[in-house]
N, C-alpha and C positions, 0 to 999 in steps of 0.2 A: 372678749375684750369689752369692758364696760365703757360707756360714753364718758365724755369729759365731765369733770365735777365743777359745777358753776355756783354752788352755794356752800355755806358752812356746814349744812347737814349732810352733804353728799358723801363725805369720807366715812362717817359713821354708818350710814345706810349701806354703802358699798361693802363695808367690813362685815356687816351682818349677812349680806347676800353671799359673800364668799364663804363665811363660816357655815351657812346653811347648805351650800352646795358641797362643801367638804364632808359635812355630816351625812348628806344623802349618798355621797360616793362611798363612804365607809359602811353605811347600812346596806347599800346595794351589794358591795363586794362581800360583806359578811353573810347576808341572806343567801346569795347565789352560792357561796362556798358551802354553807350549811346544806343547801338543797342538793348540790352535787355529792356531798359527803353521804347524805342519807340514801341517795340513789345507789351509790357504790356500796355502802355498808350493808344495806338491807336488800341487795339484789337477790333475785329468786334462786340463782345457782348456789348461793351460800346459805340460803334460808328456805330450804325446801319444806320445812315443817313449821307451822305457826307456833308462836310462844303463847301459852295460856296464862303466863304469870306477869307479863309486861315488864316495864322498866322498874327497877327497884330503887334507883337513886332519885333525889329531888332536884337534880341539876336544872331541869326545865322550869321548875317553880322558881328557883333562885334567879334564873335568867330572866324570867318574866318580871320579877320584882325589881331586878336591876334596870330593865328597860323603863319601867314605870318611874323609878327614881331619876333616871336621866331625863325623861320627858318633863317631870316636875321641875328639875333644875333649869331646863331650857325655858320653861314658862315663867317660873317665879324668880329665878336667878338672872335671866337675861332679858326676856321679852318685856316683862312688866317694868323693870328699871329703865330699859331703853325707851319705852313709851313715855314714861314719866319725865325723863331727862330731855328727850328730843321733841316729842309731839305735844305734850301738855304743858311743858315749862315755857310759857310765853315770855318774851322780853318785856321790860317795863314800857308801858304805853308812851311815857314822856320821851323815851329814847328811840322810838320807832315811828315809822310812817304808817298811818292807819288808813286803809281804803276799803270801800265796799265794792264787791263784785256781784252783780245780779245776773244770773244765767237765764237765758230764755231760748226757745227754739228760733234761730240757731245762732246765737251771738252771746258775747260776754260784755255786759255793760259795766263800766268802771266809774265809780263815784268817789271823787276827792272832796274833802272839806276845803273851804276857801280860806281867806285870810283870818277869819275868826276862829278857825280850828275846830268848828263844830259842824256836824252834818245836819242838813235840813231834814225835816220830817218827811216821811214817805207814807203813802197809803195806796192800796190797790185801786181805789176808786179814781185816782188821778192818772192811772197808767194809760199811755197812748203809745202804741208801738212805733210811731213815727216821730212825735215831738217830745214825749215824756216816757221813755221805756221803763224807768225805775219808779214812776209814780211819785215824783217830788211834789210836795205841797207848794203851790205857787204863792200862797199867802204867808208862808213861814219865813220870817226875816233871815233866819240862819241859813236858808237854802239859796238866798239870792246870789251869793258869791261861790256856790259850789260848782265844781268842774266835772263835766261828764265826757267820757270818751267811749268809743265802741271798739272792742277787740284790740285795744292798745293800752297796756298797763306800763306806764313809765315810772321807773323807780331809780333812786340813787344807789350807787355801789357801796358796799360795806356798811349798809344801814339796815337793821331789821325792818321787815315789812309785815304788818299784821293785816290779813285779808279776811274781811267779814263776808262770808258767802251766803247767798240765798237764791231761791229760784222762783220764777214767775209762773212756771207751768209744771214740768215733769222732773224726774230725777236726772241730774247731770253729774259729771265728775270733773272737777277742776284739777288738771294735771299739767305739770311743767317737768317733763322727763329729765332734762339736763340739770335740774335743781333737785331731783329726786322728791318731788312734791306731788301728792295725789290725795284728793279729799272729795268724798261724795257730797253732793249738794242736794238736799232733800226739800221738797215743797213744804212750806209752813214752818221751817226751822231756820234759825240764823246760826251758822256754823263757822267758828273762827279757825284759821290756820295761819302759819307764818313761815317766812323764809328770809334768808339774808344772802343777797347775790354777791359773788366774789369775782366775777368776770364781766367785763364790759361787752356789749353786743346785744343782739336780738335773739330771743329764745321763744320757741313755739309754746303756746298754751293749747292743749288738746282737751277734748271732752272724751273721757275714758269710759263713758256709759252710753250705750245705745239709747238715743233720746228721740228718735223719729226718722222720717225719710231723709231729712237734711242733715243728719248727724255727721256725715262725712265732711261737710263744709263748715262745721262749727269750730273754727280755728281763730285763735288770737295770738298776740305777741307781747312778750315782756321786753321792754327796751331798757336795758341797764345803762345808766348815764353816769358821768362824773357829777359830783355834787353841785358844782357851779352850773353845769349844763341843765341839770334838773331844776335848779332854782330859776334859771332863765326861762325854761319852758313853763313853769308855773306862773311866772310874772307875765309871760306872753298870753297865757290863757286868761288870766285875770283882766288884762287889758282888753282882750276880745269881748269878755263878758260886759265890761264897762261900756264899750262902744255899742254893743247890742242893746243895752239898757237905755243908753242915750238916744239911739235910733228909735226905739219903741216909744220913748217919751215924746220925741219930736212928732212921730206919727199921730200919737194921741192928741197932741196940741193942735195939729193940723185939722183933724176931724172934729175937734171940739169947737 
């Protein structure tokens, strides 16, 4: 029994999984049947003398060619079109929520653009594991209103979410099992993936790649909200940023 389907991609991926298992079952039964047949057909009691002429037919050659054609069909006819339609066919950016997720040992750093809709620049020289885990450039005006969370990815329901993945250290794997999403995150690369949540609730983000001694605790959560609740959350985060900025300005004025 497969888990619940919490994204638009889930049904298609589950369908492929079921087809693959049926194919494996057919192949298993076929090869075991053939194995038992050969044991019975060529048992020593009925074949006391070896044949020096061998098999005269080309049945085995035809069978091998048939298996190759089936495998080519599975790859070219099913796998490649499925990959193009589901994995690489991204939704239009203007109709989607775009976020950055930066993996590190052992957390998921989530980066939202602010009101201006643009991400601030990042650079590894600005990375601070405590105050600036994604290396946001403090001098970039586009980054002033950006929103950062740790291990909490908040998204609206029934809206495509484009996730731009990157890593600060080693190889990780961004996985949301109930949404049938899994994507390796490689150091030095920016890798996009996407999903569209269809169920409200909280869903676990797991790291599906052994990434160090703390791998077991690298867990995050996708919080799927109603559109109005997500909008309220974004407004609340923007207000908190404004209050922090005002507090910093007051402190600077005090010391000056």
